[in-house]
N, C-alpha and C positions, 0 to 999 in steps of 0.2 A: 651473485648468488642470483639464480632466477627466481626462486621463492620468494627472497627479498627485495627484488623487482616488485613481482606479483604482489606484492603485500603492501609494497608504499600504491601504487598504482589504485589497489580495490583499499587502500586508508582513507586516501582523499577523494573518492569517488563516493565513499561511504559516508564520508563528514559531509560532501555537497548533499549527498540524496539525503542525509539526517534533518540539516539544519534547514535548507528548501524545503523537505515534507513536513519541517512542525508550523510553515507561514501560513498555508492555504487554509488553517481554519481560524488563526485571529482575523486573515481577511475575510473569510465569509461573516463571522461575526459584525467586524466592523460595515460588510457590505448590510445587511440585515438591520441595522443598527442608524445606517446612513444614509444607503441610497435606496434599499429594497421599495420607499414607501413612494420616491420619485419616479423608479425604475417600472411601479406596477398601474401611476400613472400613465406613462409615454407608451406601455404595452396596449393600453384601453383606447389610447390616439390615436394609435399605428405607427408610434413613433421607436426609430434606434437608436436607444441613445446610446450615450460611453459613460463608465460607471468603474471607473479606477481600482475601488478594492475587488467589486465584484471581477476584473478584470486580471487582476492578480491572481486571485480563487482559481480562474479558471487558467490562466497559463501558467502557472509555479508546476503543475502535475507534468506538465510537459517537460520540463527540466529537471524534475526527479526521475521520470522514468528514463529518459537517454542516462542521468548518471548509475541509477540500478543496473544499464545492462555491463556497466564497466565488473560492478561489484558479482554479479552473475557470472561473469566470464573468469574473474579472479577467482569465484570460489568455484567454480567449476573444475578450473586446473587443477585446485590445490587439494581437491575430494575426489578427482577423478582416478588415481590407481589402485587407492580403497573401495572404490566402489564405481568401477567406471560404466556400468546400467543408471544405477540409480541417480548417477550425477546429474549422468546426460536426461534424463528425465526431468529431473529438478532443474536445470538449466532450459530446458525448454517450456518448462510449467514457468519459471520466473518471466521471460521474454513475450510470452503469451500473456502474460497479466497485464505489465509495463505498456506494451502495445496498444492491449484493449485502455487503459489509462492517458496513454499517447493521444489516441484516436478520441476519446472522445472530450478530453482537450482541446485538440486542435478545432473539434467543429463544433463546439461551441462558441468557442473564440468567433469561428467566422461564423456564428448565426446558424449554421446548417441544422441544428437539433435541438430542440426544446431541454427546457431545463430537465424534466422529468424523463428524456429517454438520455441525457448525462449521467444521470442517479445510475438508471436501469444497466449503461456503461459499466460505471462503476462497481455496481454488485455483482455483477457478473464477471468482473477483472478478480475480486477479490479471493474468486474459488482457486484458480490457480498460482495466486500469490501468494493464498494463505499456505498453502503445499510447499510452495515454495519454499516457505520460510521455515516450514518443520522439517521439511527433508535434508535442506541445507544444514541447520543448525544439526540436526538429529546425527546425522556422519560428522561434523566437525564433533560431537560431543562424544560419538563413538569412539575415532579415530585419536582425539584428544589433541585438536587441530586449534579449539577454540577453550577459553574459560568455560568451566560447566556453567557460573552460573547466568553467561552473555547468551550459553545454547539455550539453557534452563527457560528464560525470559524471552528468548526468539520465538521457542515451540511454542508458549503458549500468547505469545503476538499472532500467531498464525492460526494457531485455535480460535483466539476470535475473530480474524479474518475469515475463518470456514464457517463460524456463527454465525454470521452474518450473510454470507453465503446461503450456507442451506435454510434459513429462516424466510430472505426477501425471493430470492430467484428459484432455488427446487422447490420449499413449501408454498410460493406464491403470496409471499406475506409483501411485497411492497403493490401489488395490484389489488389485493384485497383491502389493506390500507387505502391505496390511494381513490378505491370504489367506495368506502366507507365514513360514514361522518361519526365524528367525537364518539355520539352516544350508544352508537354502537359499537365502536371498537371496547369501549369502557364496560359493555354490558357483554361480551363474549370474551370468557377469560382465556383463554386458549390461545386466540386467538391473542389478546394482548399480551401476557406471559411470551409468548413466541416471537411480539415483535419487542419486547422490553429486551431478550435476550440476547436479538437480531442487533439492535441498534447498540447497546453494553458493549457487547461482544467486538463488533466492530467499529463505533469509536475507540474502544482502550484497544484495542489490536491494529487499526489502520491510524489511528489519529494522534494515538499516542504512543504505541508500545514500538511501531515500525521506523517511525524517526528516533526514539529513544535507541532502539536496537542498534540503528545503521552506525550511528552517531559514537557509540558504545565499542562497535564493532571498526570503524575507522580510530578509533583511539589505543584499541588494542593490535591493529594491523601497521601501525606507525610506529608505537611506542615499546612492544615487547618486542624480547629478541625470537627470533627463529630457532625452537628446538632442534636439532640433528635430524629428529624423527620428521617433521613435519614438512622442514627442508626437502627431504627424500620422497614426498610425494606429489611436487610439482615437477 
């Protein structure tokens, strides 16, 4: 059955996406804890050093994006019968967002962009990624393709990513934060509140929510039987 085959492919890809996607955050923490001081000194001296934790935090999102492509295609194939136009839009958004993540990872690994430029690419990519996650979970919830708790969690994860995109990109929060000192940010309550909302939304939606959702999706695809209704959508 094609639906079962699609779910197997999507399940393993989703598990890979979620497990690998959970790793950049701890590696980033380890980079700032152990490697950042030396990296700052090397930059000041014009030295290009190699920092294993920093390298992994930058390179792993490339693998995450590759695994995500399979998940995007599988969800599109499962959802297209019930919503051909909307599922296609969702797939294009997912591909665009993951392309941005992959390009940012590749460019930073090869020292072609700065850390701030990588962050800008990440923030921009959160827009289509968040919309994709909202749309695919909405369609799966409406058509009964996935459990309601999983789709509800996925929608909340997408909303968090969209909050970061709106605050940091559309409202210019990232550039405002970069051009302001701590005192001016703390005294500017609208900016401070928006930055908190964007940071918390992005952190919970992308760094935590997206990997958890992907692992959950992988388990559902691999260990839940396909109903007759969902099988007919493939």
